[in-house]
DRENDO-1510 file (C-alpha; in Angstrom, 1 decimal, always signed):
<recs>
REC; n; res; u; v; w
REC; 1; MET; +160.3; +98.7; +115.4 .
REC; 2; PHE; +158.5; +100.1; +118.4 .
REC; 3; SER; +160.2; +103.5; +118.3 .
REC; 4; THR; +158.4; +106.7; +119.4 .
REC; 5; ASP; +158.1; +107.9; +115.8 .
REC; 6; ASN; +156.7; +104.6; +114.6 .
REC; 7; LEU; +154.1; +104.5; +117.4 .
REC; 8; ILE; +153.0; +108.1; +116.6 .
REC; 9; GLU; +152.7; +107.2; +112.9 .
REC; 10; VAL; +150.6; +104.1; +113.8 .
REC; 11; ALA; +148.4; +106.1; +116.2 .
REC; 12; GLY; +147.9; +108.8; +113.5 .
REC; 13; PHE; +146.9; +106.1; +110.9 .
REC; 14; PHE; +144.6; +104.5; +113.4 .
REC; 15; PHE; +142.6; +107.7; +114.0 .
REC; 16; TYR; +142.6; +108.5; +110.3 .
REC; 17; LEU; +141.2; +105.1; +109.5 .
REC; 18; LEU; +138.8; +105.1; +112.4 .
REC; 19; GLY; +137.4; +108.5; +111.4 .
REC; 20; GLU; +137.0; +107.4; +107.8 .
REC; 21; LEU; +135.1; +104.3; +108.9 .
REC; 22; LEU; +132.9; +106.1; +111.4 .
REC; 23; LEU; +131.8; +108.7; +108.8 .
REC; 24; LEU; +131.3; +106.0; +106.1 .
REC; 25; PHE; +129.5; +103.6; +108.3 .
REC; 26; VAL; +127.1; +106.1; +109.8 .
REC; 27; GLY; +126.3; +107.7; +106.4 .
REC; 28; ILE; +125.9; +104.3; +104.7 .
REC; 29; SER; +123.7; +102.9; +107.5 .
REC; 30; PHE; +121.4; +105.9; +107.4 .
REC; 31; LEU; +121.0; +105.6; +103.6 .
REC; 32; VAL; +120.4; +101.8; +104.0 .
REC; 33; GLY; +117.9; +102.4; +106.7 .
REC; 34; LEU; +116.0; +104.8; +104.4 .
REC; 35; LEU; +116.1; +102.1; +101.7 .
REC; 36; GLN; +114.5; +99.6; +104.1 .
REC; 37; GLU; +111.6; +102.0; +104.5 .
REC; 38; TYR; +110.8; +101.5; +100.9 .
REC; 39; VAL; +112.0; +97.9; +100.4 .
REC; 40; ASN; +110.9; +95.9; +103.4 .
REC; 41; PRO; +110.7; +92.1; +103.9 .
REC; 42; GLU; +107.0; +92.0; +103.3 .
REC; 43; ALA; +107.3; +93.8; +100.0 .
REC; 44; ILE; +110.0; +91.4; +99.0 .
REC; 45; LYS; +107.8; +88.4; +99.8 .
REC; 46; ASN; +104.9; +89.8; +97.9 .
REC; 47; TYR; +107.0; +90.6; +94.8 .
REC; 48; LEU; +108.9; +87.2; +94.8 .
REC; 49; ASP; +105.6; +85.4; +95.1 .
REC; 50; LYS; +104.7; +86.7; +91.6 .
REC; 51; LYS; +108.1; +85.6; +90.2 .
REC; 52; ARG; +108.1; +81.9; +90.8 .
REC; 53; ILE; +109.1; +80.4; +87.4 .
REC; 54; GLY; +112.5; +79.9; +85.8 .
REC; 55; ALA; +115.9; +81.4; +86.4 .
REC; 56; GLY; +114.4; +84.9; +86.2 .
REC; 57; GLY; +113.0; +84.3; +89.7 .
REC; 58; ASN; +116.5; +83.5; +91.0 .
REC; 59; VAL; +117.9; +86.7; +89.4 .
REC; 60; ILE; +115.2; +88.7; +91.2 .
REC; 61; GLY; +115.8; +86.8; +94.4 .
REC; 62; ALA; +119.6; +87.7; +94.2 .
REC; 63; PHE; +118.7; +91.3; +93.4 .
REC; 64; PHE; +116.5; +91.7; +96.4 .
REC; 65; GLY; +119.2; +89.9; +98.5 .
REC; 66; SER; +121.7; +92.6; +97.4 .
REC; 67; LEU; +119.3; +95.3; +98.6 .
REC; 68; THR; +118.9; +93.9; +102.1 .
REC; 69; PRO; +121.5; +95.1; +104.6 .
REC; 70; PHE; +120.3; +92.7; +107.3 .
REC; 71; CYS; +122.7; +91.0; +109.7 .
REC; 72; THR; +122.6; +87.2; +110.0 .
REC; 73; CYS; +120.1; +87.3; +112.9 .
REC; 74; SER; +117.7; +89.1; +110.5 .
REC; 75; THR; +118.5; +87.3; +107.3 .
REC; 76; ILE; +117.7; +83.9; +108.7 .
REC; 77; PRO; +114.2; +84.6; +109.9 .
REC; 78; ILE; +113.5; +86.5; +106.6 .
REC; 79; THR; +114.8; +83.4; +104.7 .
REC; 80; LEU; +112.5; +81.1; +106.7 .
REC; 81; GLY; +109.6; +83.6; +106.2 .
REC; 82; LEU; +110.1; +83.4; +102.4 .
REC; 83; LEU; +110.1; +79.6; +102.5 .
REC; 84; LYS; +107.0; +79.4; +104.7 .
REC; 85; SER; +105.2; +81.9; +102.5 .
REC; 86; GLY; +105.7; +79.6; +99.5 .
REC; 87; ILE; +108.6; +81.2; +97.7 .
REC; 88; PRO; +110.5; +78.4; +95.8 .
REC; 89; PHE; +113.6; +77.1; +97.6 .
REC; 90; GLY; +116.0; +78.0; +94.8 .
REC; 91; ILE; +114.9; +81.6; +94.6 .
REC; 92; THR; +115.1; +81.9; +98.4 .
REC; 93; MET; +118.7; +80.5; +98.4 .
REC; 94; SER; +119.7; +83.0; +95.7 .
REC; 95; PHE; +118.3; +85.7; +98.0 .
REC; 96; PHE; +120.1; +84.2; +101.0 .
REC; 97; PHE; +123.5; +83.9; +99.3 .
REC; 98; ALA; +123.4; +87.5; +97.9 .
REC; 99; SER; +122.4; +89.1; +101.1 .
REC; 100; PRO; +125.6; +88.9; +103.1 .
REC; 101; LEU; +128.0; +89.1; +100.1 .
REC; 102; LEU; +126.3; +91.9; +98.2 .
REC; 103; ASN; +124.4; +94.0; +100.7 .
REC; 104; PRO; +124.7; +97.8; +100.3 .
REC; 105; ILE; +126.9; +98.2; +103.4 .
REC; 106; VAL; +129.5; +95.7; +102.0 .
REC; 107; VAL; +129.4; +97.2; +98.5 .
REC; 108; ILE; +129.6; +100.8; +99.4 .
REC; 109; LEU; +132.3; +100.3; +102.0 .
REC; 110; MET; +134.2; +98.3; +99.3 .
REC; 111; LEU; +133.7; +101.1; +96.8 .
REC; 112; ALA; +135.1; +103.7; +99.3 .
REC; 113; LEU; +138.0; +101.6; +100.3 .
REC; 114; PHE; +139.0; +99.7; +97.1 .
REC; 115; GLY; +137.6; +101.9; +94.3 .
REC; 116; ILE; +135.1; +101.3; +91.5 .
REC; 117; GLN; +137.1; +98.8; +89.4 .
REC; 118; MET; +137.5; +96.2; +92.2 .
REC; 119; THR; +134.0; +96.7; +93.4 .
REC; 120; ALA; +132.5; +96.3; +89.9 .
REC; 121; ILE; +134.5; +93.0; +89.4 .
REC; 122; TYR; +133.4; +91.8; +92.9 .
REC; 123; VAL; +129.7; +92.4; +92.1 .
REC; 124; ALA; +130.1; +91.0; +88.5 .
REC; 125; ILE; +131.4; +87.7; +90.0 .
REC; 126; LEU; +129.2; +87.4; +93.1 .
REC; 127; PHE; +125.8; +88.3; +91.6 .
REC; 128; PRO; +125.6; +85.6; +88.9 .
REC; 129; THR; +127.2; +83.2; +91.4 .
REC; 130; SER; +124.3; +83.7; +93.8 .
REC; 131; VAL; +121.8; +83.1; +91.0 .
REC; 132; ILE; +123.6; +79.9; +89.9 .
REC; 133; ILE; +123.9; +78.6; +93.5 .
REC; 134; GLY; +120.2; +78.9; +94.1 .
REC; 135; LEU; +119.5; +77.0; +90.8 .
REC; 136; LEU; +121.9; +74.2; +91.6 .
REC; 137; LEU; +120.8; +73.7; +95.2 .
REC; 138; ASP; +117.2; +73.5; +94.0 .
REC; 139; LYS; +118.1; +71.1; +91.1 .
REC; 140; PHE; +119.9; +68.7; +93.5 .
REC; 141; GLY; +117.1; +68.5; +96.0 .
REC; 142; TYR; +118.5; +70.4; +98.9 .
REC; 143; GLU; +115.1; +71.7; +99.8 .
REC; 144; LYS; +114.6; +68.8; +102.2 .
REC; 145; GLU; +117.7; +69.8; +104.1 .
REC; 146; ILE; +115.9; +72.7; +105.8 .
REC; 147; LYS; +114.9; +72.1; +109.4 .
REC; 148; SER; +111.4; +72.8; +110.6 .
REC; 149; VAL; +111.8; +76.0; +112.7 .
REC; 150; LYS; +109.2; +78.4; +113.9 .
REC; 151; VAL; +109.8; +82.1; +113.2 .
REC; 152; VAL; +109.1; +84.4; +116.2 .
REC; 153; LYS; +108.5; +88.0; +115.1 .
REC; 154; ASP; +109.7; +90.9; +117.1 .
REC; 155; GLU; +107.2; +93.4; +118.2 .
REC; 156; GLU; +107.0; +96.3; +115.8 .
REC; 157; GLU; +107.2; +99.9; +116.8 .
REC; 158; GLU; +104.0; +101.8; +116.6 .
REC; 159; ALA; +103.8; +103.6; +113.3 .
REC; 160; GLU; +103.5; +107.4; +113.4 .
REC; 161; GLU; +100.0; +108.5; +112.4 .
REC; 162; LEU; +99.8; +110.7; +109.3 .
REC; 163; PRO; +97.1; +113.2; +108.5 .
REC; 164; GLU; +94.8; +112.7; +105.6 .
REC; 165; ASN; +96.4; +113.4; +102.2 .
REC; 166; PRO; +99.9; +113.9; +103.7 .
REC; 167; THR; +102.5; +116.0; +101.8 .
REC; 168; PHE; +105.7; +114.5; +100.6 .
REC; 169; LEU; +107.6; +116.0; +103.6 .
REC; 170; GLN; +105.0; +114.6; +106.1 .
REC; 171; LYS; +105.5; +111.1; +104.5 .
REC; 172; LEU; +109.3; +111.5; +104.5 .
REC; 173; ARG; +109.8; +112.7; +108.1 .
REC; 174; PRO; +108.9; +109.4; +109.9 .
REC; 175; ARG; +111.0; +107.5; +107.3 .
REC; 176; LEU; +114.0; +109.7; +108.1 .
REC; 177; LYS; +113.4; +109.2; +111.8 .
REC; 178; ASN; +113.3; +105.4; +111.3 .
REC; 179; ALA; +116.5; +105.5; +109.2 .
REC; 180; GLY; +118.2; +107.5; +111.9 .
REC; 181; ARG; +117.1; +105.0; +114.5 .
REC; 182; PHE; +118.4; +102.2; +112.3 .
REC; 183; ALA; +121.8; +103.9; +111.8 .
REC; 184; ILE; +122.2; +104.5; +115.5 .
REC; 185; SER; +121.2; +101.0; +116.4 .
REC; 186; LEU; +123.6; +99.5; +113.9 .
REC; 187; PHE; +126.3; +101.8; +114.9 .
REC; 188; ARG; +126.0; +100.8; +118.6 .
REC; 189; GLN; +126.2; +97.1; +117.5 .
REC; 190; VAL; +129.4; +97.6; +115.4 .
REC; 191; ILE; +131.3; +100.4; +117.2 .
REC; 192; VAL; +133.6; +97.8; +118.9 .
REC; 193; PHE; +134.2; +96.2; +115.6 .
REC; 194; LEU; +135.0; +99.5; +113.9 .
REC; 195; PHE; +137.6; +100.2; +116.6 .
REC; 196; LEU; +138.9; +96.6; +116.2 .
REC; 197; GLY; +139.2; +96.8; +112.5 .
REC; 198; ALA; +141.0; +100.2; +112.6 .
REC; 199; ALA; +143.3; +98.9; +115.4 .
REC; 200; ILE; +144.3; +95.7; +113.5 .
REC; 201; GLY; +144.7; +97.7; +110.3 .
REC; 202; ALA; +146.9; +100.2; +112.0 .
REC; 203; PHE; +149.0; +97.4; +113.6 .
REC; 204; ILE; +149.5; +95.7; +110.2 .
REC; 205; TYR; +150.4; +99.1; +108.7 .
REC; 206; GLY; +153.0; +99.9; +111.3 .
REC; 207; PHE; +154.4; +96.7; +112.6 .
REC; 208; VAL; +154.0; +93.9; +110.0 .
REC; 209; PRO; +156.9; +94.2; +107.4 .
REC; 210; GLU; +155.8; +94.6; +103.8 .
REC; 211; GLU; +158.3; +92.0; +102.7 .
REC; 212; PHE; +156.7; +89.4; +105.1 .
REC; 213; ILE; +153.2; +90.0; +103.6 .
REC; 214; VAL; +154.6; +89.9; +100.1 .
REC; 215; ARG; +156.5; +86.6; +100.8 .
REC; 216; VAL; +153.5; +84.9; +102.4 .
REC; 217; ALA; +150.6; +86.3; +100.3 .
REC; 218; GLY; +152.1; +88.4; +97.5 .
REC; 219; PRO; +151.6; +88.0; +93.7 .
REC; 220; GLU; +154.1; +85.1; +93.6 .
REC; 221; SER; +152.5; +83.1; +96.4 .
REC; 222; LYS; +150.8; +80.0; +94.9 .
REC; 223; PHE; +148.6; +79.0; +97.8 .
REC; 224; SER; +147.7; +82.4; +99.3 .
REC; 225; ILE; +144.2; +82.4; +97.8 .
REC; 226; PRO; +143.0; +79.0; +99.2 .
REC; 227; ILE; +144.6; +79.8; +102.5 .
REC; 228; ALA; +142.9; +83.2; +102.7 .
REC; 229; SER; +139.5; +81.8; +101.8 .
REC; 230; VAL; +139.7; +79.5; +104.9 .
REC; 231; ILE; +141.3; +82.0; +107.2 .
REC; 232; GLY; +138.5; +84.5; +106.6 .
REC; 233; ILE; +136.0; +82.3; +108.3 .
REC; 234; PRO; +137.3; +82.3; +111.8 .
REC; 235; MET; +138.8; +85.8; +111.7 .
REC; 236; TYR; +135.7; +87.6; +110.4 .
REC; 237; VAL; +133.6; +89.5; +112.8 .
REC; 238; ARG; +131.8; +92.1; +110.6 .
REC; 239; GLU; +132.4; +93.9; +107.3 .
REC; 240; ALA; +133.3; +96.9; +109.5 .
REC; 241; THR; +136.3; +94.8; +110.6 .
REC; 242; ILE; +137.4; +92.8; +107.7 .
REC; 243; LEU; +137.2; +95.4; +104.9 .
REC; 244; PRO; +139.5; +98.0; +106.5 .
REC; 245; ILE; +142.0; +95.2; +107.4 .
REC; 246; SER; +141.8; +94.0; +103.8 .
REC; 247; SER; +142.4; +97.5; +102.5 .
REC; 248; VAL; +145.6; +97.8; +104.5 .
REC; 249; LEU; +146.8; +94.3; +103.4 .
REC; 250; ILE; +146.5; +95.4; +99.8 .
REC; 251; ASP; +148.6; +98.5; +100.5 .
REC; 252; GLN; +151.2; +96.3; +102.2 .
REC; 253; GLY; +151.6; +94.0; +99.2 .
REC; 254; MET; +149.0; +91.2; +99.6 .
REC; 255; ASN; +147.8; +90.1; +96.2 .
REC; 256; ILE; +144.3; +91.3; +95.4 .
REC; 257; GLY; +142.9; +87.8; +94.8 .
REC; 258; ALA; +143.9; +86.6; +98.2 .
REC; 259; VAL; +142.3; +89.7; +99.8 .
REC; 260; MET; +139.0; +89.1; +97.9 .
REC; 261; ALA; +139.1; +85.4; +99.0 .
REC; 262; LEU; +139.5; +86.6; +102.5 .
REC; 263; VAL; +136.6; +89.0; +102.3 .
REC; 264; ILE; +134.3; +86.4; +100.6 .
REC; 265; GLY; +135.2; +83.6; +102.9 .
REC; 266; GLY; +134.7; +85.7; +106.0 .
REC; 267; THR; +131.6; +87.5; +104.8 .
REC; 268; GLY; +129.9; +84.4; +103.5 .
REC; 269; ALA; +130.6; +81.9; +106.2 .
REC; 270; SER; +131.7; +83.6; +109.5 .
REC; 271; LEU; +131.6; +81.5; +112.6 .
REC; 272; PRO; +128.7; +83.4; +114.2 .
REC; 273; GLU; +126.7; +82.9; +110.9 .
REC; 274; LEU; +127.5; +79.2; +110.7 .
REC; 275; THR; +126.4; +78.8; +114.4 .
REC; 276; MET; +123.1; +80.3; +113.6 .
REC; 277; LEU; +122.7; +78.5; +110.3 .
REC; 278; ASN; +123.1; +75.2; +112.2 .
REC; 279; THR; +119.6; +76.0; +113.7 .
REC; 280; ILE; +117.9; +75.9; +110.3 .
REC; 281; PHE; +120.2; +73.9; +108.0 .
REC; 282; LYS; +120.6; +70.2; +108.3 .
REC; 283; LYS; +124.2; +68.9; +108.4 .
REC; 284; LYS; +124.3; +68.1; +104.7 .
REC; 285; LEU; +123.2; +71.6; +103.6 .
REC; 286; LEU; +125.4; +73.3; +106.2 .
REC; 287; ILE; +128.5; +71.4; +104.9 .
REC; 288; THR; +127.6; +72.1; +101.3 .
REC; 289; TYR; +127.1; +75.8; +102.1 .
REC; 290; ILE; +130.6; +76.0; +103.7 .
REC; 291; ILE; +132.2; +74.2; +100.7 .
REC; 292; ILE; +130.4; +76.5; +98.2 .
REC; 293; VAL; +131.5; +79.7; +100.0 .
REC; 294; ILE; +135.1; +78.5; +100.1 .
REC; 295; ALA; +135.0; +77.4; +96.4 .
REC; 296; VAL; +133.5; +80.7; +95.4 .
REC; 297; ALA; +136.1; +82.6; +97.4 .
REC; 298; ILE; +138.9; +80.6; +95.7 .
REC; 299; PHE; +137.4; +81.0; +92.2 .
REC; 300; ALA; +136.8; +84.7; +92.7 .
REC; 301; GLY; +140.3; +85.2; +94.1 .
REC; 302; TYR; +142.0; +83.6; +91.0 .
REC; 303; LEU; +139.7; +85.4; +88.6 .
REC; 304; PHE; +140.4; +88.7; +90.3 .
REC; 305; ASN; +144.1; +88.2; +89.8 .
REC; 306; ILE; +143.7; +87.2; +86.2 .
REC; 307; LEU; +141.4; +90.2; +85.4 .
REC; 308; MET; +143.6; +92.7; +87.2 .
REC; 309; ALA; +146.8; +91.3; +85.5 .
REC; 310; ALA; +145.0; +91.7; +82.2 .
REC; 311; GLY; +144.3; +95.4; +83.0 .
REC; 312; ILE; +140.5; +95.0; +83.1 .
</recs>
């Protein structure tokens, strides 16, 4: 099992996977940073403030959530800021649920690793789910389950002064610089997790027998999806870790539904995120949030398997 040839093969796969992840992550982060130059939290607040009525507001909230590539430490103060600025609770919750599950980094990494079909199904399931969750939490009065927390804003960097009547390139240059800073900053935060994801993926690829994965979580395993939805919560670190691991698991025979349940459970309710959510959610809302994420992961996992079996 640990022969020289096998170790060389695993090392080769590790560097291949790591190189792919590094290129993808830096490129995606730069594009996402550029997107944030045009769609910032203040613009989101201002727009949502005009869309307060009916389910349409939840759709728009989920849409903006899917555009915001913020980590949990950013999403939480933005969510509080939306609530404090008067955005309805249900709309804010649709934004909050969509942000970790459908943000551009997750979707584009998934597209690169899993292909357009799986990514399209993932988005088609998770987007309306985010809308519905916001509506239901609002209907059942969970607004009172938010703690009273003050938001402390970070000091903003001084904006670069532009000449009068600036050209397109003069406007674009500082935005490109900011996008580059964002990409570098995010890369520094996740570099360890990129290595970890590639290492775990390479280990699974080289040393975990396919027959074991198929037996435990293959197409014939009845409980692989519920188990995967729960396992994803403690094992998740970042999308840079869980997505490459999931890609390898599929290649090794794990059923697609279980992999998607793993991704949704981990991305939606990681332990670091739950720890931070405990500072703004009262116990009832926090428990409800965890139950919802696991339920969505299980539902999406079984639906994935049904759709893929039907050849959709």
